[in-house]
C-alpha positions in Angstrom: -18.0 -4.0 30.3 -21.4 -3.1 29.6 -20.4 -0.8 27.0 -18.1 -3.5 25.1 -21.0 -6.2 25.6 -23.1 -3.7 24.0 -21.0 -3.2 21.2 -20.4 -6.9 21.0 -24.4 -7.3 20.7 -24.6 -4.7 17.8 -22.0 -6.6 15.8 -23.6 -9.8 16.5 -26.8 -9.6 14.6 -27.6 -11.7 11.6 -28.3 -8.6 9.7 -25.3 -6.8 10.5 -22.9 -9.7 9.8 -24.2 -10.0 6.1 -23.8 -6.7 5.3 -20.2 -6.9 6.9 -19.8 -10.1 4.8 -20.8 -8.2 1.4 -18.7 -5.3 2.6 -15.5 -7.7 2.5 -16.1 -9.3 -0.6 -17.0 -5.9 -2.3 -13.6 -4.2 -1.1 -11.4 -7.5 -2.3 -13.2 -7.2 -6.0 -12.8 -3.3 -5.8 -9.1 -3.1 -4.5 -7.8 -6.1 -6.9 -9.1 -4.0 -10.3 -6.3 -1.6 -11.1 -7.5 1.6 -10.5 -10.5 1.2 -8.4 -8.9 2.1 -4.9 -10.0 1.5 -1.5 -11.2 5.0 -1.0 -13.1 4.8 -4.1 -14.8 1.5 -2.8 -15.2 3.4 0.9 -16.9 6.3 -1.2 -19.4 4.1 -3.1 -20.2 2.6 0.1 -20.8 5.8 2.5 -24.6 6.3 0.6 -25.4 3.0 1.4 -25.1 3.2 5.5 -27.1 6.3 5.5 -30.3 4.2 6.6 -28.3 2.1 8.8 -27.7 2.1 12.4 -24.4 4.3 12.9 -22.6 1.0 14.5 -23.5 -0.9 11.3 -22.9 1.1 8.6 -19.3 1.7 10.2 -19.3 -2.0 10.2 -20.0 -2.4 7.2 -17.4 0.4 5.6 -14.7 -1.0 8.4 -15.0 -4.5 5.9 -14.6 -3.1 3.0 -11.4 -1.1 4.2 -9.7 -4.2 5.7 -11.4 -6.6 2.6 -9.7 -3.8 0.0 -6.7 -4.1 1.6 -6.1 -7.5 1.2 -7.5 -7.3 -2.1 -4.6 -5.2 -3.6 -2.6 -8.4 -3.3 -4.6 -10.1 -6.4 -3.8 -8.6 -9.2 -0.1 -7.8 -7.4 0.6 -11.4 -7.3 -1.3 -13.0 -10.3 -0.6 -9.7 -12.6 2.3 -8.2 -11.6 0.2 -4.8 -11.2 -0.5 -3.4 -7.6 -4.1 -3.1 -7.4 -4.1 -0.5 -4.9 -1.2 2.2 -4.0 -0.5 0.0 -0.9 0.4 -2.7 -2.6 3.4 -1.7 -4.6 6.0 -3.5 -2.3 3.7 -6.8 -2.7 4.7 -7.5 -6.3 8.5 -7.3 -6.2 8.2 -10.9 -4.4 4.4 -12.0 -4.8 4.9 -11.8 -8.9 8.4 -13.7 -9.4 6.9 -16.3 -6.7 3.9 -16.9 -9.1 5.5 -16.6 -12.1 8.2 -19.8 -11.1 4.7 -21.6 -10.4 3.8 -21.3 -6.9 0.5 -18.8 -7.5 -1.4 -20.3 -4.8 1.6 -20.0 -2.2 1.8 -16.2 -2.8 -1.6 -15.1 -2.6 -2.2 -17.7 0.9 1.2 -15.8 2.2 0.2 -12.5 1.3 -3.8 -13.7 3.1 -2.4 -14.6 6.3 -0.2 -12.2 6.5 -2.9 -9.3 6.1 -5.0 -11.3 8.5 -2.5 -11.7 11.1 -1.6 -7.9 10.4 -4.8 -6.8 10.9 -5.3 -8.2 14.1 -2.0 -7.3 15.4 -3.1 -3.5 14.7 -6.5 -3.7 16.1 -4.6 -5.4 19.6 -2.2 -2.7 19.5 -5.2 -0.3 18.7 -7.0 -1.1 21.6 -4.6 -1.0 24.5 -2.3 1.9 22.5 -4.7 4.3 21.3 -4.0 7.1 23.4 -0.3 7.5 24.2 0.2 6.7 20.3 -2.6 9.5 19.4 -0.6 12.0 21.4 2.8 11.1 19.9 0.7 11.7 16.2 -0.3 14.9 16.9 3.0 16.0 18.3 4.6 15.8 15.6 5.4 19.4 13.1 6.0 19.7 9.8 9.7 19.5 10.7 9.4 15.6 11.8 7.1 15.0 9.1 9.5 16.1 6.2 12.5 14.2 7.8 10.2 11.1 8.0 9.8 11.3 4.3 13.2 11.8 3.6 13.9 8.8 5.6 11.1 7.2 4.0 13.1 8.5 0.2 16.2 6.8 1.3 14.5 3.5 0.7 15.3 4.1 -3.1 18.8 3.2 -2.4 17.4 -0.5 -1.8 15.3 -0.7 -4.5 17.5 0.7 -7.1 17.8 -3.0 -8.4 21.3 -3.7 -10.2 22.5 -0.2 -11.2 22.9 2.3 -8.4 22.5 5.3 -11.0 19.7 4.1 -12.7 17.8 3.9 -9.6 18.5 7.1 -8.2 17.3 8.6 -11.6 14.2 6.7 -11.7 13.5 8.2 -7.9 14.3 11.9 -9.0 12.0 11.2 -12.6 9.4 10.7 -9.8 10.3 13.1 -7.9 9.8 15.5 -10.9 7.0 14.2 -11.9 5.0 15.2 -8.4 5.8 18.6 -9.2 3.8 18.9 -12.2 0.6 20.3 -11.8 -1.2 22.5 -8.8 1.4 24.4 -6.4 0.2 22.4 -3.0 0.6 25.5 -0.9 0.0 28.7 -3.2 -2.4 26.8 -5.6 -0.8 28.0 -8.7 0.0 25.3 -11.9 3.4 25.1 -12.3 5.6 23.3 -14.9 2.7 22.3 -17.1 4.5 23.5 -20.1 1.8 25.6 -21.3 -0.2 21.9 -21.9 -3.7 22.6 -20.6 -3.8 18.6 -19.9 -0.8 18.8 -17.6 -2.5 22.0 -15.5 -4.0 20.2 -13.1 -1.2 17.6 -12.7 -0.4 13.6 -13.4 -2.8 11.6 -10.9 -1.2 9.4 -9.0 -3.1 6.2 -10.2 -3.1 7.1 -13.3 0.8 7.3 -13.1 1.0 4.0 -10.8 -1.7 2.1 -13.7 0.5 3.3 -16.8 4.1 2.3 -15.1 3.0 -0.9 -13.8 -0.1 -2.0 -15.4 0.4 -0.8 -19.0 4.1 -1.3 -19.1 3.8 -4.7 -17.8 1.1 -5.7 -20.0 3.1 -4.5 -23.2 6.0 -6.7 -22.2 3.9 -9.5 -21.7 2.8 -9.6 -25.0 5.9 -8.8 -26.7 6.4 -12.4 -26.7 4.5 -12.8 -29.4 4.8 -16.3 -30.2 3.3 -17.3 -26.2 0.4 -15.0 -27.0 -0.6 -17.0 -29.7 0.1 -20.6 -28.0 -2.3 -19.1 -25.4 0.4 -19.0 -22.5 -0.7 -17.7 -19.5 0.5 -14.7 -17.4 1.3 -16.5 -14.6 2.0 -20.4 -15.5 2.5 -23.2 -13.2 1.0 -25.2 -10.2 -2.2 -23.0 -8.5 -2.5 -25.4 -5.9 -2.1 -24.3 -2.0 -2.3 -26.0 1.1 -3.7 -23.0 3.4 -2.8 -24.4 6.8 0.6 -24.9 6.0 0.9 -21.5 4.6 -0.2 -20.1 7.8 2.5 -22.3 9.5 4.9 -20.9 7.0 3.9 -17.2 8.2 3.6 -17.5 11.4 6.9 -19.3 11.2 8.3 -16.1 11.0 7.4 -13.8 13.7 9.9 -11.3 14.2 9.2 -10.3 10.8 5.2 -10.6 10.9 5.7 -8.5 14.1 8.2 -5.7 12.8 6.2 -5.2 10.2 2.6 -5.1 11.6 4.2 -2.6 14.1 5.6 -0.6 11.2 2.1 -0.5 9.8 0.2 0.8 13.1 3.2 3.5 13.7 2.6 4.9 9.9 -1.0 4.4 10.1 -1.0 6.5 13.2 0.7 9.6 11.5 -2.3 11.4 9.5 -1.7 11.6 5.9 1.0 9.1 5.7 -1.1 5.3 4.8 -0.5 1.8 3.7 1.3 2.9 0.6 4.5 4.2 2.6 4.0 1.5 5.6 4.1 -1.0 2.7 7.2 0.2 1.4 8.7 1.0 4.6 8.1 -2.3 6.0 9.5 -4.3 3.1 12.6 -2.1 2.8 12.9 -2.9 7.1 12.5 -6.7 6.2 14.8 -6.9 3.5 17.6 -5.0 5.9 17.0 -7.3 8.6 17.5 -9.9 6.2 20.4 -12.4 6.4 19.7 -13.2 2.8 19.1 -9.3 1.4 19.9 -10.6 -2.3 17.1 -13.0 -2.5 14.2 -10.0 -2.5 13.1 -9.8 -5.5 13.2 -13.1 -6.7 10.0 -14.3 -5.2 11.2 -14.9 -1.7 8.6 -15.5 1.3 9.8 -12.7 3.9 8.7 -9.9 1.0 5.1 -11.0 0.7 4.6 -11.3 4.6 6.4 -8.0 5.3 4.7 -5.9 2.6 1.2 -7.3 3.4 1.4 -7.2 6.9 2.5 -3.6 6.9 -0.2 -2.5 4.9 -2.6 -4.3 6.5 -1.9 -3.0 10.0 -2.4 0.7 8.8 -6.0 -0.2 9.2 -6.2 -0.6 13.0 -3.4 2.4 12.9 -5.4 4.6 11.0 -8.3 4.6 13.6 -5.8 5.4 16.7 -5.9 9.6 15.8 -9.6 9.4 14.5 -10.8 7.8 17.9 -8.4 9.4 20.2 -8.1 12.9 19.0 -11.1 13.1 15.9 -7.8 13.7 13.2 -8.6 10.9 9.9 -5.0 9.5 9.7 -6.0 8.9 5.6 -8.7 9.6 3.0 -10.2 6.6 4.2 -10.6 7.5 7.7 -12.0 11.0 6.7 -14.5 9.4 5.2 -15.5 7.2 8.3 -15.2 10.5 10.5 -18.0 11.6 7.9 -20.3 8.8 8.3 -20.5 9.4 12.4 -21.0 12.9 11.9 -23.7 12.5 9.3 -25.2 10.5 12.1 -25.1 13.0 14.5 -22.0 11.4 16.3 -19.2 14.3 17.7 -15.5 12.6 16.9 -13.0 14.0 19.3 -11.4 13.4 22.6 -14.6 12.6 23.8 -15.7 9.9 21.6 -15.0 7.1 23.9 -16.6 8.6 26.9 -19.9 10.0 25.0 -19.9 6.7 23.0 -17.6 3.8 24.5 -20.6 1.3 23.1 -19.5 2.7 19.7 -15.7 2.6 19.9 -15.7 -0.8 21.3 -18.0 -2.0 18.4 -15.4 -0.8 15.8 -12.7 -2.7 17.8 -14.8 -5.7 17.3 -15.7 -5.0 14.3 -12.3 -5.0 13.4 -11.7 -8.1 14.2 -14.6 -9.6 12.8 -14.1 -7.8 9.5 -10.4 -9.4 9.2 -11.9 -12.7 10.0 -14.1 -12.2 7.4 -11.4 -11.2 4.8 -9.6 -14.5 5.6 -12.6 -16.8 4.8 -13.7 -14.9 1.7 -10.2 -14.8 0.7 -10.0 -18.9 1.0 -13.3 -19.4 -0.2 -12.8 -17.6 -3.4 -8.7 -18.5 -3.7 -8.9 -20.9 -6.3 -11.5 -18.7 -8.7 -9.1 -16.0 -8.1 -5.8 -18.5 -9.2 -8.0 -19.1 -12.3 -6.4 -16.4 -13.8 -3.4 -18.6 -14.2 -5.1 -20.7 -16.3 -5.9 -17.8 -18.6 -4.2 -17.3 -22.0 -2.7 -13.9 -22.9 -4.8 -12.7 -25.7 -7.8 -13.6 -23.3 -6.6 -12.1 -19.9 -4.4 -8.8 -21.4 -7.5 -7.2 -23.3 -9.5 -7.5 -19.9 -6.8 -6.2 -18.0 -6.4 -3.2 -20.2 -10.0 -2.6 -19.9 -10.0 -2.7 -16.2 -6.9 -0.2 -16.0 -8.9 2.3 -18.6 -11.9 2.3 -16.8 -10.1 2.9 -13.3 -7.9 5.2 -14.7 -10.9 7.3 -16.4 -13.5 7.0 -13.3 -10.8 8.5 -10.9 -11.9 11.7 -12.2 -14.1 11.3 -14.9 -11.7 13.1 -17.7 -11.0 11.6 -21.1 -7.4 13.4 -20.5 -6.3 11.1 -18.2 -6.7 8.2 -21.0 -4.0 10.2 -23.2 -2.0 10.4 -20.1 -2.1 6.8 -19.1 -1.3 5.7 -22.8 1.6 8.1 -22.6 3.1 7.0 -18.9 2.5 3.5 -19.9 4.9 4.1 -22.9 7.5 5.8 -21.2 7.5 3.4 -18.3 8.0 0.3 -21.0 10.5 2.1 -22.1 12.3 2.5 -18.8 11.9 -1.0 -18.1 13.2 -2.1 -21.7 16.4 0.3 -20.7 16.7 -1.9 -17.3 15.3 1.2 -14.9 13.9 0.1 -11.9 10.6 1.6 -12.0 9.9 1.1 -8.0 11.9 4.2 -7.1 10.2 6.2 -9.6 6.1 5.4 -7.8 7.9 6.1 -4.6 9.2 9.3 -5.7 5.7 10.0 -6.9 4.1 8.9 -3.8 6.4 11.2 -1.6 7.2 14.0 -3.4 4.1 16.1 -2.7 4.3 14.9 1.2 8.0 16.4 1.4 7.4 19.3 -0.5 4.5 20.5 1.5 5.9 20.0 4.7 9.1 21.4 3.8 7.7 24.7 2.8 5.4 24.1 6.1 8.0 24.2 8.3 9.7 27.3 6.7 6.8 29.1 6.7 6.6 28.3 10.5 10.2 29.3 11.1 12.6 30.6 8.4 15.5 28.9 10.5 16.7 25.6 8.5 18.7 24.5 11.8 14.8 23.2 13.4 15.5 20.2 11.6 17.9 18.8 13.3 17.5 20.8 16.8 14.4 18.9 17.4 14.6 15.4 18.9 12.3 13.6 16.9 13.4 14.8 13.4 17.0 14.7 14.3 16.2 11.1 14.5 14.5 10.1 11.7 17.2 12.4 9.4 20.1 10.0 11.4 18.3 6.9 10.5 18.1 8.1 7.2 21.8 8.9 6.9 22.4 5.4 8.0 20.1 3.6 5.6 21.9 5.3 2.7 25.5 4.2 4.3 24.1 0.9 4.7 22.6 0.4 1.1 26.1 1.6 -0.3 27.8 -0.6 1.8 25.5 -3.7 0.5 25.9 -2.6 -3.4 29.8 -2.8 -2.9 29.4 -6.0 -0.9 27.2 -7.3 -3.9 29.7 -6.1 -6.8 32.6 -7.5 -4.6 30.7 -10.8 -4.9 29.7 -10.7 -8.6 33.6 -9.8 -9.3 35.3 -12.4 -7.3 32.3 -14.9 -8.4 33.2 -13.8 -11.8 37.1 -14.5 -11.5 36.6 -18.1 -10.1 34.4 -18.8 -12.9 36.9 -17.7 -15.1 40.1 -19.2 -13.4 38.0 -22.8 -13.4 
């Protein structure tokens, strides 16, 4: 209790709260710009915290962290462009909802889902950090590979109207992920003698090109609407905050399931919000009584994706606090910040610096509340994007995409890649290919390859993938996932055939 009160007193000072508020605003804005990730915002914040007290500096970075997971929602909902990799699944339903005139509702659903997801993850972090951290550290490369195989089966539920085209898009994503430097041996591969490809295709450049450039090209394709000034998002931008909060709370099963998925995936080192975002969305679709409505602007899709990715913020701190193992790049930066202040991160952190740990718990809750307040207050300002004409907004978004792509590695060649990938994404979209499986392949491909090769280098016996219980559990879940997806597609096809025959008969 003494440690809790000491941490509370350090957080609730005027200076710390002002800094945290500024951090929340910075995180939201940074993540709303395609290319400016949460990690980038945290990196830029780190030097500013060196002169602060350890807990104060960590609290500010946690505010940027929490705000960043919500900020990606803004461009995902209003522009159909995920601001961060952890907002990919958010675009599936938030953007269609905004396009049909419910931009305010889409943003409000996402903000409230993010808030409750962060709060739930903080509660789990406080009570379940030690056992979850022990579970996470026991996973070897066999379990991680099987987990990624299970995550890759999500492709089967995101293929859109054509299973073959969806699977081909996923294979294209996996192929893209192999270009560049070998993650184990450090050798270049599949560069075809092109110097630009020797460093590989940066994931964010692929993400921005596939989603942003292709989306913008599709929007300006309709020349009359550009001349008349039709917005990217049209319709009513009004929203009722408390009514939307009740709508989110009316889905307790979806909210809790997605948040727990986010916590568990966040606790696995290297997984992160991008996987949690997709897995939570996939599980919500599987559990829904109306899975065919997903992708058309359903509230459950927005709630699941945003609760899932925001809950990884608390989940990622579990191995960091319990074992000194960062769960993500952002957690590694938080760890570096503590070490700069002379604090050793590891199993003894809670015993040696209990006030700091409890202060981090409190800071997470305060940061989530600040994120909610900042988002609600500034919501109408963000929603003004809905009133801007295409000829005004497309160039601005394009500039943000270009700046974000260049700022990632400060390489001009990344801009050439951005243009090429954008054209390829637009072509695939025009041919009826679903882009979500492609992005999923790019995200999960390197993780799957690295863990597969580590497992085989540790022990060449492939049977370990099925003899280790946790690995077998993930593989069984993958088989069931594929079977369920095939059954759903066959059932959907049968429904359309029967519906068409009834229509022709009548």
